[in-house]
C-alpha positions as CSV (number, residue, x, y, z in Angstrom):
1,M,15.9,23.1,9.8
2,N,17.0,19.6,10.3
3,K,13.5,18.0,10.8
4,R,12.5,14.8,8.8
5,H,9.1,14.9,7.0
6,I,7.3,11.7,6.5
7,G,5.1,13.1,3.7
8,Y,8.0,14.3,1.8
9,A,10.0,11.0,2.1
10,V,6.9,9.1,1.1
11,K,6.3,11.2,-1.9
12,S,9.9,11.1,-2.9
13,L,9.9,7.3,-2.7
14,G,6.7,7.2,-4.7
15,R,8.1,9.3,-7.5
16,R,11.2,7.0,-7.6
17,I,8.8,3.9,-7.8
18,D,6.8,5.5,-10.6
19,R,9.9,6.1,-12.5
20,A,11.0,2.6,-12.1
21,I,7.9,1.3,-13.7
22,E,7.5,4.0,-16.3
23,N,10.1,2.3,-18.3
24,I,7.5,-0.3,-19.3
25,P,7.0,0.0,-23.1
26,A,3.3,0.1,-23.6
27,A,0.7,3.0,-24.0
28,G,0.8,6.6,-23.4
29,E,1.7,9.5,-25.5
30,N,5.4,8.8,-25.3
31,G,5.0,5.1,-25.7
32,K,5.4,4.3,-22.0
33,L,2.9,3.7,-19.2
34,T,2.6,6.6,-16.8
35,G,2.9,5.6,-13.0
36,V,-0.8,6.4,-12.6
37,Q,-1.7,4.4,-15.6
38,F,0.3,1.3,-14.2
39,W,-1.5,1.5,-10.8
40,M,-4.9,1.8,-12.4
41,L,-4.2,-1.2,-14.6
42,N,-2.9,-3.0,-11.6
43,F,-6.2,-2.2,-9.9
44,L,-8.2,-3.4,-12.9
45,F,-6.3,-6.6,-13.2
46,R,-6.9,-7.3,-9.5
47,N,-10.6,-6.8,-9.9
48,A,-10.8,-8.7,-13.1
49,G,-14.3,-10.3,-13.4
50,K,-16.0,-7.6,-11.3
51,D,-17.9,-4.7,-12.7
52,I,-15.7,-1.6,-12.2
53,F,-16.9,1.9,-12.8
54,Q,-15.0,5.4,-12.8
55,R,-16.4,5.9,-9.1
56,D,-14.6,2.8,-8.0
57,V,-11.4,4.2,-9.5
58,E,-11.9,7.6,-7.8
59,T,-12.5,5.8,-4.5
60,E,-9.6,3.5,-4.8
61,F,-7.0,6.2,-5.7
62,K,-8.8,9.0,-3.7
63,I,-8.8,11.3,-6.9
64,R,-11.4,13.9,-8.3
65,R,-13.8,12.9,-10.8
66,S,-12.1,15.2,-13.3
67,T,-8.8,13.7,-12.7
68,A,-10.1,10.1,-13.1
69,T,-11.7,11.2,-16.3
70,E,-8.6,12.5,-17.9
71,I,-6.7,9.3,-16.8
72,L,-9.2,6.9,-18.1
73,K,-9.6,8.9,-21.4
74,S,-5.9,8.7,-22.0
75,M,-5.9,5.0,-21.3
76,E,-8.7,4.4,-23.6
77,S,-7.1,6.3,-26.4
78,A,-4.1,4.2,-25.8
79,G,-6.0,1.0,-26.2
80,L,-5.7,-0.1,-22.8
81,I,-9.4,0.1,-21.6
82,R,-12.8,0.6,-23.1
83,R,-15.8,1.9,-21.3
84,V,-18.9,-0.2,-21.9
85,P,-22.4,0.9,-21.2
86,V,-24.4,-1.4,-18.7
87,G,-28.1,-2.4,-19.5
88,Y,-29.4,-1.3,-16.1
89,D,-28.4,2.3,-16.0
90,A,-27.6,4.3,-19.2
91,R,-25.6,6.8,-17.2
92,L,-22.9,4.0,-16.0
93,K,-20.2,2.6,-18.1
94,K,-17.9,0.0,-16.8
95,I,-14.4,-0.3,-17.5
96,E,-12.9,-3.1,-19.2
97,L,-9.4,-4.3,-20.1
98,T,-8.5,-4.7,-23.6
99,G,-6.6,-7.5,-25.3
100,Y,-3.7,-5.1,-25.5
101,A,-3.8,-4.7,-21.8
102,D,-3.5,-8.2,-21.2
103,E,-0.4,-8.3,-23.4
104,V,1.0,-5.5,-21.3
105,R,0.2,-7.5,-18.0
106,R,3.2,-9.8,-18.4
107,Q,5.8,-6.8,-18.8
108,L,4.0,-5.2,-15.7
109,Q,4.3,-8.3,-13.5
110,A,8.1,-8.6,-14.4
111,Q,8.7,-5.0,-13.9
112,V,7.0,-5.0,-10.4
113,E,8.8,-8.2,-9.4
114,R,12.0,-6.6,-10.3
115,A,11.4,-3.2,-8.5
116,E,10.0,-5.1,-5.4
117,R,13.2,-7.3,-5.3
118,E,15.5,-4.2,-5.6
119,M,13.6,-2.1,-3.0
120,T,13.5,-4.8,-0.5
121,R,17.0,-6.0,-0.9
122,G,18.6,-6.1,2.6
123,F,15.4,-6.1,4.6
124,T,14.2,-8.9,6.7
125,E,10.7,-10.1,6.8
126,E,10.3,-8.6,10.3
127,E,11.4,-5.1,8.9
128,L,9.1,-5.6,6.0
129,D,6.1,-6.5,8.3
130,A,7.0,-3.5,10.4
131,F,7.0,-1.2,7.6
132,F,3.4,-2.3,6.3
133,D,2.4,-1.9,9.9
134,Y,3.7,1.7,9.9
135,V,2.0,2.5,6.7
136,A,-1.4,1.1,7.9
137,R,-1.1,3.1,11.1
138,F,-0.3,6.4,9.1
139,Q,-3.2,5.8,6.8
140,K,-5.5,5.2,9.8
141,N,-4.4,8.4,11.5
142,L,-4.9,10.4,8.3
143,S,-8.3,8.9,7.8
144,Q,-9.1,10.0,11.3
145,M,-8.0,13.5,10.6
146,E,-10.0,13.7,7.4
147,R,-13.1,12.7,9.2
148,Q,-12.5,15.4,11.9
149,S,-12.2,18.1,9.1
């Protein structure tokens, strides 16, 4: 079978990207950020100043509540986040970054910039624009498929 599979290619690329950023010394059981911790921190950094809750993380990453709970627990025990109750609903806890997470941010930014430079080396702006267009179209097609199911 000589057919190319987009899903496999994207998943494989995603794993390589995760490995490239997992080299950031920070939190986690092995003293390093996992790929998913990295992306969640990035999401929280981008939304600094907004009240972010677990359901926002679930929606952003399209993950189940149990998965989000486990990831957030590991990030909390690593000192990256804290969950703080809100006054208007005792059931809700917003996710806040810690001072330690702010220290990690500089390392993250440098690692992302390095990885992006390496990944995009040899590509023109037009090729990168086309890539992002293709990704958006793949996502749109999959969203339509999910709605039909």
